[in-house]
N, C-alpha and C positions, 0 to 999 in steps of 0.2 A: 653681627646681631641686627643692626639697623637695616642692612641690605636684605636679610632674610624676612624681617617684618615688612619691608617694602613689597616684596613679591607676594606676601600673604595678605596684604591689605586689600580692603574693598575698593579703595581709591585707585589702586593699580589696575584692578579688573575693570572698573568703570572707565578708566582712561583708555584701556585697550579696546573696550567695546565702542567708545566714542570714535576713536581713530579708525577702527575697523569699519564702522558705519560710514565714516567720511571716505574711506578707501572704496567702499562699494558704490557710493554716490559718484565719485570721480570715475570709477571704472564704467558705470552706467553711462555717464556723459561721453566718455571716449567711445563706447560701443555705439551710442546714438550717432555721434559725428561720423564714425566709420561707415556704418550702414547707410546713413543718409547720403554721404559722398559717393559711395560705391553705387548706390541706386541711381543717383543723379547722373554720374558719368556713364553708366551702362545704358540708361534711358536715352541719353543724347547720342551715344554710339549706335544704339539699336535703330533710332529714327533715321540716322544717316545711312545705315546699311539697308533698311527697308526701302527708303527713297531711291537709293542707287540701284538696288536690285529691280525695282519696278521699272526704272528707266531702261535697264538692260533688257528686260523681258519685252518691253514695248518695241525696242529695236529688233529683237529676235522675231517678234510677231510680224513686223513690217518687212524686214530685209533678210530674214532667215539666219542660218548659222554664220555665213560669211560676213554679213553685216554686223553680227554680234562680235565676231573675232576682231573685225576692224575697229569697232568702238572700244573693245577691251585694250587693244594695243594703243589706241589714242589716249585712253585714261592713264595707262601706265607711263606714257611719255609726258603727260601733263603734270607739272610739279604741284599744282593745287590739289591733286589726288594722291600725293606721295604717301599719306598715311592709310591708304586703302590697299587691300589685297584682292586679287581676282584669280579665279581659276575656272576654266571650262574644259571638261574632260569628256571624251567620247567613250564608246563601248570598250571594255577592257582596261579602263582607267588611263587611256592615252591622253596626255596633256595636249589640248588643242590651242590654248591661249592662256595668258596670265603670268603673274610674277611669282607663282609658287611652282616648285619643281615637281611635286607629287601631291596626290590627295592626302590631306592630313590624317594621321592615325587617330582612330576613334571618331572621326567625323562621319555622321550618317548622311544618307542620300538626301534627306530633307530635314529641316529644323535648325535650331540654334546650337552652336558648339563653341567651345573655347579651346584654344590649342596654342602651342609654341612651334614656330617654324622659322627657318632662315629665309629672309626676303631681301633680295639684292637692292631694292629701292629704299630700304629702311636701314638707318645707321646702327640701330641696336642689334645685338647678337641674340638670336632666338627670342624676339619680342613676344609679349603676350597678345594674342589676337582673338577677336570675337567675331564670328561670322555666321551667315545663314545660307544653308544649301537648299537648292530646289532641283527637281528633275524636269527638264524641258520636254515638250511634246515629242521631239525626235529621239528621246532616250538619253541625250547627253545631260550632264550634271553641271550646274552653275553654282559656284561658291563666291559670295561677296563678303568680305570681312573688313574689319577696322582695327587699327593699332590702339590697344588700351594699355600700353606699357606704363603710361602715367599713373593709371589706377594701380598697377602692380607696385610701382615705386611708392605711391601714397600708402598702400597697405603695409609695405615694409617699414615705412616711417612710423605709422600708427602703432605697429607691433613693437618697434624699438622704444617709442615713447611710453607705451603701456608698461613695458618691462621696467623702464627707468622710473616711472611714477610709482610702481609697486615697490621697488627697492627703496626709493626715497621715503615713501610712506612708512615702510617697515622701520627704516632708520629713525625717522622722526618719532614714530610710535615708541620705539625703545627709549630714545633720549627723553622725550616729553613725559612719558609715563613714569619712568624712573625718577626724573627730576621733580615732577609735581608730587609724586607719591612720597618721595623722601622728605620733601618740605612739609607735607601734611603729617606724615608719621612723626617727624621731629617735633612739630607743634603739639601733637597729641601726647607724645612722650613727655614733653615739658609739663603738660597739664597732669599727666599721670604721676610724674615725679613730685610735683607739688602736692597732689592728693595724698601720696604716701607719706610725705614729710608732715602733712597736717595730721594724719592718723597717728604718726609716731611722736611728733613734737608738740602739736597744739594748733590752735586756730590763728596764730600770728603770722603764718606763712601766706604768701600771695603769689599768684601766677605771674611770671615776668611778661612785660609788654615789649614788643619790638619797635613800636612807633610807626608801623606801616599803616595803621588805621584801616586794615583790611578786616574781613569777616572773622579771622582768627583773633585779632586784637579786640574786636567787639565781644566775641565769646569770652575771652579772658577778662575783659572789663566787667561783663555781667557776672561771671563767676566770682570775681573779686568783690563785687558789690554784694553778691549773695553771701560770701564769707564774712564780709563786714556786718551784714545784717544778722547772720548766725552768731557771730562773736558778740554783737550788741545784745541779742536776745539771751545768750548764755550769761552775759554780764548782768542783764536784768533779772534772770532767774536767781543768780547768786545774790544780787542785792535784795530781791524779794525774800529769799530764804533768810538772809541776815536780818532784814527788817521784821519778818514774822517772828523769828527767834527773840528779837529785841522787844517787840510789842507784846508778845505772849508771856515773856518772862515775868513782867511786873504783875499782871493779874494772877498768874499761876503761883508766883511766889507768895502773894498775899493770901491766896486761898490755902496754900500749904501751911503758912504760918498760923492762920486762924484755926485750921483743923488740928494742927499739932498742939496749939495752946488749949483748945477745947478737950483734946484727948487726955492731957495731963491734969487738967483742972477738974474740980468737983462739978457735978451737973448743976446747972442753973437754968431754969426754964426761960427767963427773960433773956439772959445772956446767950443761951443756945439759939433762941429765935432770932436775935440780932445777928449772930454769926451766920446762921443759915441764910438770912436775908442778904447780908453782904456778899456771901459766897455766890448766891444766885445772881446777884447784880454783876459780879465779875464774870460768871459763866455766860451771862447774856452778852457781855462785851465780846467775849471770845466767839460765841455763836454768831453774833452780828458781823464780826470780821469775816468769818468763813461764808456767811450768807452773801456778803458783798462780793467776795471773790467768785462765788458761784454765779452770781448775777452778772458780773463783768464778763466772765467766760461765756455765759449764754448769749450775751449781747454781741460779743466778738465773733461768735460762730454764725451770726446773722439769722438765728432761728426765729427772731421776732418780726421778720418782714411781713409775715402773714397778717399782722395786726395793723398794718398801715392804713390810715384813713385820712380824709381831709379834716384838718383841725385848725382852730384859731389860736395862735400863740398868745394873743392878748388875754383870752379867757384863761388859758393855762397859767400864764404869769400872774393874773389876778388871783387865782386860787392859791398860788404859792405865797403871794404877798399877804393874803388874808391869813394863811396858816402861820406865817412867821411874824406876824404883827405883834403878837404878845411877847415873843422872845426879843424882838427889837426894843419894845418898851422897857423890858427889864434892864437892858443895857443903855437906856435913854438914847437909843438910836432911832433916827427918823427913817422910815422905810416908805418909798414912793414908787408909783407905777406911772410911766410916761410913754409917749409915742403915739402911733396911729391907733385908730379905733378898731381896726380889723386887719389882721395879718394872717392870711390863709396859707397853708402848706400841707403836704402829704407826709404823714409820719405816725409813729406810735405815741398816743397821748400819754400813756403811763410813763414811758421812758423819758419823754420830753419833760414831763412834770418832775421826775426824779433829777434830771440834769439841771433844770432851773433851780430846783430846791437846793441842790448841793452848792450851786454858785451863790445863792442867797445866804445859805447857812455859813459858808466860808466868809462871805463879806461881813456878816454880822459878828461872827466869832473872832475874826482876825482884824476887823476894822477898828476904828478909833471909838472908844467909849464916848457916848454923847454925840457921835458923828452922824453921817447920813449915808444911806444906801439907796441907790436909784436903779430900778429895773426899767429898761426901755425896749419896746417892741416897735419895729418899723419896717416898711417896705423900701428896698433900695433898687437901684438899676440892675443889680446882679441877683437879687432874690430877697428872702426874708432875713432879718437880723434881729437878734435879741442880745442885749448887753446888760451887764450887772456891774455897777461902779460903786466904789466906796472911797473914803478919804482917810484910810488908815495908813500904816507904815508901808504897805505894798510888798512887792516881791522883787529882789534884785534881778536885773535883766538877764544875767548869766544863769539864773535858776528857772527861767520861764519854761524851758523844755523839760527840765527834770521833775517838776512838780506833778506832771501827769503820769509818772511812773508809780507803780503800786507800792504803797507803804513809804513813799518818800515824803519826808517832812522836814521843814526848815528847823534850824536849831531853836529859834524863838517860839516855834509851835510844838516843840516836843512835850511841853508840860500843859498843853491845853487839851481838852477832850477831843477824841477823834482817833482814827486809825490810818490816815494817809491814803484812803481809798476813794474819797469823794471825787477828786478831780480825775482819777483814773476812770471812774464810771462816766463822768461827763465826756471824757475823750472817747470812750467806747460808744456812747450814744451818738456823738457827733460823727464818728466813722460810719456807723450803721446808716445814718441819714445822709451821708455824703457831704457833711458840713465841714467847714473850716473853723477851728477854734483858735482865738488869738488872745494873748495877754499883753496889755499895754500899760504904760505908766500914766496914771490919772492925774499926777502932779497936784496934790499928793494923792496917794492911794493907788488902787489897782482897778483897771478896766478889763473885764473879761467879755469877749464877744463870740457869739456863735453865728456864723454866716452860712445860711443855707442856699444852695445853688438855685437858679431860676427854675430848673426842671422840677424841683421839689416844692416850688412855691405856687400853690393853686391860684392865688390872687393874680400873680403875674401872668399866668397862662391864660386866665379869663380875659385879661385886659389886652393881650397881644392881638 
C-alpha cells in the first residue's frame, strides 16, 4: 500500500524530474569535455600535418621527386617522427615511398581524411590516423598523416564513463526517489491518520513529532498549535453557550413568572403597568447582552478600521471620567484623571471611549466602596499607555486571562449588575488597535493597562 502511494505521489515525480535534470546537466558536461578535447587534439594534429606537408612540398619544389623520396625515407628512419605516416604514390597507385603499404581506402586525392591502417613504425595495430592528401605537379600523390590513437582511446573512455554515469544516475534516482518519497508519504500518512482520528474521536488527538526539527516537524507543530487553538475556541464556544444560558435564565424566568402571575390574577391597571415596566427592563438587559455580542463580533472582524483618526487619549479619558463622576460619587468613590497633558495616537475614538468606559465602570463597580479609582494617560518609550487602577479586592492572578472571555464572571461578581462582556469588548478593541492589555496587582486592587505600539502613537511619530 505504501509502495503504491510512493509511486503515485507528486514527491516521487518531482524527485525523478530533479535527478533527470541533474543527469542532463552531467551529460552536457561530459559532451562539452569530449568535444573540446577532440577539437583540441585534432587541431594540434592538423597543424603538425600541415607544417610537415608544407616542408615536403618545398623539398619537392627544390629537389624534385627524388629529393622528396629521400626526405620521406629520412623521416621514417627518424624516431622523432615515429607518430607520422607518409605515402608518395605515382600513376596507377604505385607506392614510391612511405611507411604505408597502399593508398588508404576512401582517401581522396586531395583533402583531409581519417582512416585505419597497419603501420610498421607504430606499435598499435591498425591505429587511427588522420592525414591530408595533395596532388603534386608531376601527377603523383602525397599523403602526410598523424597518429591520433590517443584520441580514439580517449573517446572510448569517455563513452564508457558516460554509460557508467547514466547507470549510476538511474540507480541513485531509483534509491533516492523511493527513499525520499517513502519518508514524505509516511509523514503525510501520519498527518492523515491523525486527521481521521480527530474526525472520529475528537480534538484531543495530536500529530506525533519525531524530534528531527525538520520542516515536517515544524508543519506538525503548527498543525498541533492550530488544533490547540481550535480546541480552545470550541471550549470558549461551549463556555459562552453555558454562560448565555445561565445569564438569560434569570431574566427570562422572572419575565415568565410575572406574566404567569398576571395571567391568573384579576386585571389591575397599576399592577399591570409595573409588571410591564419590569418586563421591559428585563428585556432591555437581554437586548443589551446581544447588542454587546454583536458589537464585539463587529470589532473582531476589523470592520471599524475605516474610522481610524488621530485622537487624544487624554480628551477621551476626560470625557469618560466626567461621565462616571456621578456614579463614583454615589459609591463615595474618588475618580481622578492623571498623566500627561496630551497623548496622541491613531484609532477609533468611539471604540476607545467604550473600552476606557468599561474599565472605569468595572473599577467603580468592583472596587472598594469609598475607595479611589485613578485613570492615567501617558507617553512611554514604546507608545501610548492608558491605565485604570482601583484599590478594591482585585482579581486573582490565575484568573487574569479568563476574565477576557465572553460571559466569564468571578463568583463574587455573579450577583452584581453586568453580563460579563465588558472586558471582552475591551480585549476586542485592544486587538483592533494592535494594543497589549495587561492586568496587574495594584496591592491592593487591580491595575488594568492598555499599551499601544509606537506605530499607533501619533505623538511619538512626530517627535521621532
